[in-house]
C-alpha positions in Angstrom: -11.6 -63.8 22.7 -8.2 -63.9 24.5 -7.2 -61.2 26.9 -4.1 -60.4 25.0 -6.2 -59.7 21.9 -8.7 -57.5 23.9 -5.7 -55.5 25.3 -4.3 -55.1 21.8 -7.7 -53.9 20.5 -8.2 -51.6 23.5 -4.8 -50.0 22.9 -5.5 -49.4 19.2 -9.0 -48.0 20.1 -7.4 -45.5 22.4 -5.0 -44.5 19.7 -7.8 -44.3 17.2 -9.8 -42.0 19.6 -6.7 -39.7 19.9 -6.3 -39.8 16.1 -10.0 -39.0 15.5 -9.9 -36.3 18.0 -7.0 -34.6 16.0 -8.8 -35.1 12.7 -12.1 -33.9 14.3 -10.5 -30.6 15.3 -9.6 -29.5 11.8 -12.7 -30.9 10.3 -14.8 -29.0 12.9 -13.0 -25.8 12.1 -13.9 -26.2 8.4 -17.5 -26.8 9.4 -17.6 -23.8 11.7 -16.2 -21.6 8.9 -18.8 -22.8 6.5 -21.8 -22.2 8.7 -20.5 -19.1 10.5 -22.4 -16.6 8.3 -25.9 -18.2 9.0 -28.4 -17.0 11.6 -28.1 -19.0 14.9 -31.1 -21.2 14.2 -30.1 -22.1 10.7 -26.5 -22.5 11.9 -27.6 -25.2 14.3 -29.5 -27.0 11.6 -26.5 -26.8 9.2 -24.2 -28.3 11.8 -26.8 -31.0 12.6 -27.2 -32.0 8.9 -23.4 -31.7 8.4 -22.6 -34.0 11.3 -25.3 -36.4 10.3 -23.8 -36.5 6.8 -20.4 -37.1 8.4 -21.8 -40.1 10.3 -23.4 -41.5 7.1 -20.3 -41.1 5.0 -17.9 -42.5 7.6 -20.1 -45.5 8.2 -20.6 -45.9 4.4 -16.9 -45.6 3.8 -16.3 -48.6 6.1 -18.3 -50.8 3.8 -16.5 -49.7 0.7 -13.1 -49.2 2.1 -11.4 -51.7 -0.2 -12.8 -49.6 -3.1 -11.9 -46.3 -1.6 -8.3 -47.2 -1.0 -7.9 -47.3 -4.8 -9.8 -44.2 -5.6 -7.3 -41.4 -5.2 -9.6 -39.0 -7.1 -11.9 -38.7 -4.0 -9.0 -37.4 -2.0 -7.9 -35.1 -4.9 -11.3 -33.5 -5.2 -11.5 -33.0 -1.5 -8.1 -31.4 -1.5 -8.9 -29.0 -4.4 -12.2 -28.1 -2.8 -10.6 -27.1 0.5 -7.8 -25.2 -1.2 -10.3 -23.4 -3.3 -12.6 -22.2 -0.5 -9.5 -21.1 1.6 -7.8 -19.2 -1.2 -11.1 -17.8 -2.5 -12.1 -16.5 1.0 -8.6 -15.0 1.8 -8.4 -13.3 -1.7 -11.8 -11.7 -1.2 -11.2 -10.7 2.4 -7.8 -9.1 1.7 -7.9 -7.9 -1.9 -11.6 -7.1 -2.6 -13.0 -6.6 0.9 -14.8 -3.4 -0.2 -17.0 -5.5 -2.5 -17.9 -8.2 0.0 -20.9 -6.4 1.5 -22.6 -6.3 -1.9 -22.5 -10.1 -2.3 -25.3 -12.1 -0.9 -24.5 -14.9 1.8 -25.0 -18.5 1.0 -28.4 -19.8 2.2 -29.0 -22.8 4.5 -29.3 -25.6 2.0 -26.5 -24.3 -0.2 -24.3 -24.3 2.9 -25.4 -27.8 3.9 -24.6 -29.0 0.4 -21.0 -27.5 0.7 -20.7 -29.0 4.2 -21.6 -32.5 2.8 -19.0 -32.2 0.0 -16.3 -31.5 2.7 -17.7 -34.4 4.8 -17.1 -36.9 1.9 -13.4 -35.9 1.8 -13.1 -36.0 5.6 -14.8 -39.4 5.8 -12.3 -41.0 3.4 -9.4 -39.2 5.2 -10.6 -40.4 8.6 -11.4 -44.0 7.6 -8.2 -44.6 5.6 -6.1 -43.3 8.6 -8.1 -45.6 11.0 -7.7 -48.6 8.8 -4.0 -48.0 8.6 -3.9 -48.4 12.4 -6.3 -51.3 12.7 -5.3 -53.4 9.7 -2.4 -55.0 11.6 -4.6 -56.2 14.5 -5.1 -60.0 14.7 -8.4 -61.3 13.3 -11.0 -61.9 16.0 -13.0 -64.7 14.1 -16.1 -62.4 14.1 -18.0 -62.3 10.8 -16.6 -59.9 8.2 -18.4 -56.6 7.8 -17.7 -54.6 4.7 -14.7 -56.6 3.7 -13.1 -56.2 7.2 -12.8 -58.6 10.1 -15.8 -57.9 12.4 -13.5 -56.9 15.3 -11.5 -54.5 13.2 -14.7 -53.0 11.8 -16.1 -52.4 15.3 -12.9 -50.8 16.7 -12.7 -48.5 13.6 -16.4 -47.6 13.9 -16.1 -46.9 17.6 -13.1 -44.6 17.1 -14.9 -42.8 14.3 -18.1 -42.4 16.4 -16.1 -40.8 19.2 -14.5 -38.5 16.7 -17.9 -37.3 15.5 -18.9 -36.6 19.1 -15.7 -34.5 19.5 -16.4 -32.7 16.2 -20.0 -31.9 17.3 -18.7 -29.9 20.3 -15.6 -28.6 18.7 -17.6 -27.1 15.8 -19.8 -25.1 18.2 -16.7 -24.0 20.1 -15.1 -22.8 16.9 -18.2 -20.9 15.8 -18.2 -19.0 19.2 -14.5 -18.4 19.1 -14.8 -16.9 15.5 -17.6 -14.7 16.7 -15.8 -13.4 19.7 -12.5 -12.9 17.8 -13.4 -12.3 14.2 -9.8 -11.4 13.3 -9.1 -15.2 13.6 -11.1 -15.8 10.4 -8.1 -15.4 8.1 -6.0 -17.8 10.3 -8.9 -20.2 10.3 -9.0 -20.2 6.5 -5.3 -20.7 6.4 -5.9 -23.8 8.4 -8.6 -24.9 6.0 -6.1 -24.5 3.2 -3.4 -26.4 5.3 -5.9 -29.3 5.7 -6.3 -29.2 1.9 -2.5 -29.5 1.6 -2.6 -32.6 3.9 -5.1 -34.2 1.6 -3.0 -33.2 -1.4 0.0 -34.8 0.1 -2.0 -38.0 0.7 -3.2 -37.9 -2.9 0.3 -37.4 -4.4 1.6 -40.3 -2.3 -0.9 -42.7 -3.8 0.7 -45.5 -5.7 -1.3 -44.7 -8.8 0.4 -41.3 -9.0 3.6 -41.8 -7.1 4.5 -38.1 -7.2 5.7 -38.4 -3.6 7.0 -41.6 -2.0 4.2 -43.9 -1.1 5.0 -43.8 2.7 5.6 -40.0 2.9 2.0 -39.1 3.8 2.1 -41.6 6.8 5.6 -40.8 7.9 6.1 -39.3 11.4 8.2 -36.4 9.9 5.2 -35.3 7.8 2.7 -35.7 10.5 4.8 -33.8 13.0 5.3 -31.0 10.4 1.6 -30.9 9.6 0.5 -30.4 13.2 3.3 -28.1 14.1 2.4 -25.7 11.2 -1.3 -26.0 12.1 -0.6 -25.1 15.7 1.7 -22.2 14.6 -1.1 -20.8 12.3 -3.7 -21.1 15.1 -1.4 -19.5 17.7 -0.4 -16.7 15.4 -4.0 -16.0 14.5 -5.1 -16.1 18.2 -2.3 -13.7 19.4 -2.7 -11.2 16.5 -6.5 -11.1 16.7 -8.2 -8.6 19.0 -11.4 -9.5 20.9 -14.6 -8.2 19.2 -12.4 -6.7 16.5 -14.5 -4.9 13.7 -13.7 -6.4 10.3 -14.9 -5.3 6.9 -17.0 -7.9 5.2 
């Protein structure tokens, strides 16, 4: 392989790692929110199974990427799911908080199931974003894997793998942060809902629906808007939340 191609692939790999790091941050926050209520031992198990599922779904998505590109319903289901859990939690926390204690908490396996549902949506989101970056790379001549040039497949896989490692440590960080500053929980669920909006925008930009222009979801304007709003929600929640604040559950 020529040095120019290696340099080009190396540059895209670095971009992919940065992209996956950003995606891993919001994905990890969703996982942290979902497992936060479990005892510490069960929480570790739920995060382990969740991250294992994320690896399987992302790896599997690479093999069926040509199929997933056309299945906007997967993104739509993921968007609706994230919007539902965000709105449902905020509604119960703010409007019916007095009734929250009477409700039982979700057990380990039910939590793992919910985490895996989110993983599917995140896997498609991550892989489609990675393919959009890597698809313009020159072919390497390596055997095709999952319908992609072998070199492109490997660089996407490497970026996704690093993203999962980042998610692993970010999820633990977010769990500890939410425990030390429980007032952040509302802001965290607002971010979960905002991630749902991101997936909704991607779905509405799909050519099969064309509610939004096809290139809108990938435009710099939308990406900048998304991350600016995400940072504002996070910053606002952090500044307004008191350490070890007592909240009614």
